[in-house]
N, C-alpha and C positions, 0 to 999 in steps of 0.2 A: 182110983180108975186111970188108965193111961189116956193121954191125948190122942184123940183120934183126928185124921185128915179126910176133909171131905172130898169128893170127886171134883170140885171146883178149887181145890187147893185151900179152903178155907177150914179154921178149927172146927171141930165137932165134940159133942159131949158137955157136960157142966162143969167138969172139974178145972179146966183150963180155957183161958180165952186169949184172942189176940195179944192183949194187953200184957200178960204175963209171959208171952213167948221173948226171950232174949237171944235174937238171932246172933249177935256178935259174939257172945258168950258159947254158943254153941258150935259156931264156925271155927272159933279158937281151938275149942276143944278137939275138933275133928282134925284140924291142922296140926295140932301139937302130938298127935299120935304118930304123925310121919308114914303112917301105913296106907294113906290113899283111899280110894274108894274100894279096892280090893280088900282092905282090912275090914271094912263093915261088912263086905259080902261074907269074909270067912267067918264072921260071927253068926252068920244064919239069921238075920232079920226078916220078918215077915213085911214089914213096913219101912219105907225110906225115910230118913231125917227130913224135918219141913223144909230145911233151907234147900233142899234138892228139889222141891216142888216148883215147878214153873206155873205162872199164870195161864188160864185156860187159853188165852189168844196166842201164846208162844209154843203150844204143844203141837203136835203132829196129829192131824185128823185124817180117816179113811177118805174124806172128800177131797183133800189138798191135790191129790194127784190127778184130779179131772177125770171125766168119762172115757177119755181114749187116751191109753199109754203111749207115752213117748219114750224113744231111747235115743242118748247121743249117739254120734257116729263112732264105729270101731273101724279103726283105719289099720289096713296091712302094711307094715313097713317091709315085708319080703321083696326081694329082687329091687331093692332100692335104685340102684343104678339104671336099671332098665326102665323103671317106672316113676322116675324122680318127678316129672312135670305131673303126672296124675297125681301123686301123692301131696305134692305142694299145693295143689288145687283144693283136695280134699282137706288138708290141714288148714289152709286159709279159710275155707268155708265154715270148718268147725269152730274155728277161734273166733270168726266173726258172727256166726248165726247162734251159735250155742254156748261158747266159753268153756265147754267140757267135751272132752272125748277120750277113747281107749285106744291103746295101741297094742298090737300083738306082733310077734317076731320082732321083737324089740332090741333083741340082742343080750338081754338078761338071762342066764341059764335059768331053767325051772329049778333045779336043785338049790341054787343060789336064793331065789325067791323062797322057798320052802324053808330053808334053813334060817334067814333072817326071821321070819314069823315064829318059828319054833325059839330061837335066840330071846325074842321079847316075851314070849311065854315062860321060858326059863326063868329071865330076869324078874319077871313079875311074881315069881314064887320065891324070891331071896329077900324076905322081909328085912334081915337085919343090913343086907347090901342098900335097899332102897332108903332105909333110914338115914344112913351114913351121907347119902348125896341129896336127901331132901332139902330143896332151897327153892326160894322165890327170887333169889338175886340174880338178875339176868347176866352179870359179869361172870358166872359160874359157868364154864364152857360145857360141863356135864351137870346134869341136875334131874332129880324127878320131884314131881309135884303132882297134886289133883287140883285142875283148874288154875291158869296163870292169874285169872281175876277173881279168884275165889272170895275176897274180902270186899271187891267193888260191885260184884255182879248182883243182879236181883234175884237170881236162883242158879245154883250150882248145876254143873254138868256132870253126869254119871260116867266119869272118864278119869284115867290117871295116863300120865305122860312122862316119858324118859326123852329129854331134849339134849342133843349134842351138838354144838357150835363147833365147826371144822377150823373157822379162822383162828390160827395161832394154837391150835388143840395139841397137847401132849397125848399121844394115842394111850399111854399108861392110866389115863384118868377115866378111860372107859370101862365099865364093869367087866370083869373077866371073864363071866358066864356067856357074854355076847360080842366081846371085843373083837375077836377076829372077823366074825361074821359081818359085823357093822362096817368094818374098814373094807371089805371085800365088796359088800353091796355097794357101798359109796362109790367106789371106783368104778363100778358098772354103771350107777345112775349118773356120774359125771359124763361118761362116754355116750349115754343115751341124751343128756342135756345137750350136748355139743351137736348130736344129730339134729336134735327138734330146733336147736338155735339156728341151723342152717336152713332148714325148712321154713320155720317161721319167716326168718328175713327174706327168703325168696318169695313167700307169700304176700309179704309186704312190698314187692318189687325193688328191693335192696340186694346190694351184694350179699352173697352166703354167709360172709364172716362178720356182717355189719353187727348183730347183736352181740356176738363174742368179742368183738373189737371194742364195744362199749363196756366191757367187765361187768355186764349184768348177768351172765348166765353160768356164773361159778355156783357150784353147791356150797351153800352156807350152813344150813341145818338140817338135820334129820330128827323128826318128831316121830317116836315110836308110841302108839296110842294103844291102851288097854282099857276096852269096854267091858266090865263084868256083867255076868247076867243080872238083871233088875227085877226085883220082887212086885215093883209097881210102875212098868214101863210106860203106862199111860198117863202118869203123873210129871213125869221127867223128861230130859232130852240126853242124849249121847253127847251131841254137840250142837250149842245153839246157832242160831242163822248168823253166818258172817260171811266175809270175803277173805280172800289171802292177801296180805299186806305187801306180798314181794312179787318177783317177775314171774316165774313159773312154779308150778307144783307137779312132782312125779309122785303118784300115791301107788302104793301097793295095798291091797285090802283082800282079806282073807275070803272064805265062802259064806259068811253069815249075812253079809249086806246090811242095808240100812242108810246108806249114803243117799242123800237127795241134793239136787239143786233146782234154782228157780229158771223157768222159761216161760216167758209171757206171763200168765195170770196163774200158773200152776207149777206144783213141784214135780219132779222128773225123777224117778228111781235110777240109780246107777247099779244094776245088777252085776255081781261078779260074773265075769268072762274067762272061762279057762286060760290061763297063761298070759292074760292082759293086764297091763298098768293103766290107771287113769291119770290123764293130764289135765290139768284146768288152769286158765289164764289167770295171773294174778293182777292186783291193782297196778302196780307199777308198768306192766306189760300195756295196760289199757292206756295208762297215762303216756306212755313214750310212743306207742303207735297213734296218738291223738283220738283215741275212741274207736279205731278200725277194730281192735281186738277187745273182746269183753270179759271182764272179770264177774264172774257170777256169784251170787250169795248162795251158799250151801249148809247142810246140817247134816247130823247123823241121829236117825231115830233110835230110841233105846228098845230093848227087847229082853225078854226072859231067857232067850237063847245066848249060847256063848261060852266063853268070853269071846268078844269081836277083837281083832288085832288088825292093826293098819300101820303102815309105814309112810311117812311123808317127807319127801326130799325137797327142799326149798332152795331155788336159785334166785341170786340177786347180788346186786354189788355189796362189799363190805360194809357193815353198819358204822364202821370208822371212816369211811371214806367219804370226803368233804366235798366231792365232786357234785355238781347240780345236774340233775336229769329233769328233761322236759321233753315236749314232743319231738320226734327225730325231725330236724330240719328240712331233710328231701323229701319228706312226706307232705310239707306245708305249700301251700299257694294261696292266691287271692281268694279261691273259692273253697280252700280247705285250711282256715287261719287255726291257729293253736287254740285250744279250748281248756288247757290246764297250765298252770304256772309251773316254774321249775322248783325243784326241791331236791334235797338229798335224800337217800335211803334211811338214814338215821332219823330226820326230821318225819318222814311219813310214818315209819313205824311207831315212833314215840307219840305221835298224835293219835294214830290207830289205836294203840294200847290205852291211851288217857281215856278214851270213851266207851271202852268195853265192847262186848258184842251185842248182837241183836238191836242195832241202833241205825240202820241204814250204812249206805257206802261212805266211807271216809274220803273218797274221790270228790265227793261235792264240795269239801272244803278248799280244794285246791283248783276249783274252776275259776277261769278268768271271767 
């Protein structure tokens, strides 16, 4: 008799018991396939491996979103020159009150957005290519893996990721099937990051070039996520609750949906909006804005539909940068003293990764 998993994540049946379950062995066997979660799905399982089962308190529940649906602001960047003051106010309010917002008329062509999603889809079908670059070594500029914290997490997420680090990247390292579109999309994403940098700087009451001059708005990484359809989505998560340990995230999501973020005491859905990109504030932007802008925890709910594809572009200083970043001095006063200590981006991300996900904000460790 095969081992069964109960609805609460416990073992059911008489043949196998929790004491007989060797999680480390099963996780290593999965990792050694180098095929990711999609490799599991391609085998056609009716149930998910036990190490993907999340404890009940960590799963998404229908009641999480509350009785009254909320929606983060959708900001139109059209006619930016004519409406700049209005848009600055909208973005400042969204960054302060929500930590999440969507932008339309952002300058990235629709066909480029569609092509990058298709490129990720094609890469995910190239099993041998994925195996060649499968790695957990953060020093690798281009790497494929399933869950960066697979061996440390309490439960794995139902997600594969192609990570591209642009700092010192040789473009030839990128998978041929999506190399051209990744480079093209990255160029457009950096242009949008520059625009958002100006608007966020002004929303803080600073010179438009302030954040850019701090060297913290450069596109450092692109994470292309592939969430296969899950046979038991109620038992696992596409992405565990976490915040982003960088400055700003520019996210392209396809039409499947599933992204949620915390607002107040409830989870808020981020439904796909035609032609829109999702922007969320990262931990480092909350730190340097001295808490003015909010980095909110977010997650991705699993589904039987799919695959779901998203592309996240992270802006931050280079991880090799030794410069200390703390609350911007121009924002401080006797009535607004610094609430965070200075840190390097490398120190912050190392601490973030050492803790794993779903353990609360890493920012608390840096509070004065």
